[in-house]
Steps between C-alpha positions, in 0.01 A plus 500: 500500500625848584647488854616865502427712805452866413642772720227753605703716741813476706716668755846456646449424872868478601829620354820387665863528405482172314145395426157658445163354580206558265129439557269486195137441454430271205218348301526121486430313175130468592480873588490469872730732702806393699813655663859416409792593731848446368858598533674716236863375482785647293610163372802295586779278362640169615842363407615140467876553534666180399881449538717313257524211747124458525432694820211739548516821698243514777422751766387443854287792605251585781153578367304705745145422397557126574751563789761252372798463276470360145743356249434676167646589166622864471223742411386854529253767389529693184572870549304765305616520135738207553503214246450154665845376369667805658322418824617140483864607452471754780336266750746216436792735562352675799377193680767243418801691367493294179496615134406278209643500152198316359134587546189308382137602535296207630156653511263672741246391759225668699535369857190632671226540230212513753622810673796662319611618155858397570704344216836336554747474209736204525860505378773234485852642562807290420880555476498654843774716647511569879544846639385723788137513606326841509205435723233767540481678831301275746550189280642197672541165326745209477616371162547128443625295203325165491537214246197507274403143582481587866293819420247285320482263803443810716188586291358155578571490873373855571830680564426714185133580497433848363320505169748736328785254552290192418387647162857603415641164584224332290609707202869446562441124499302528173790712350754239606296219334476708179127552535515875559685679227627854569743713314795677662437864573 
């Protein structure tokens, strides 16, 4: 069965500094018309920064749409013409002050497929070296180093609950068990 929806027409209904909103008219598989509204996103990276002693870097950050702080793995949006690995290196340094000697690509995920074209590229960073953070203007966050076993407990008791971090931690666990093979970059 062909489940493809065919775009008939479309328009951008909002353009902000970060995202754009698109509204398209489509023909459904049976030919009937429908509307699709979705967010155009530049893409992002997420970093699982694992220290030699088995601790993971986490960030505590206030997220305005939900009016609360979240514990998350470091992440950020891809700038125009920037390769995802370059974004991962930049974001890790800017937000945490750490650099990594070893980088591994874990995979990619689409966090909001019903209303966004966002893709997140996941990286594992090891052999960490601490340095000075270089936060963007208006960026406020706290960096924590947490034993990985405790991080995994935090995913089960709700202290870590954003999908980006949960997916990354799932892949990190698979990598540690030898089920997810990735080559060093």
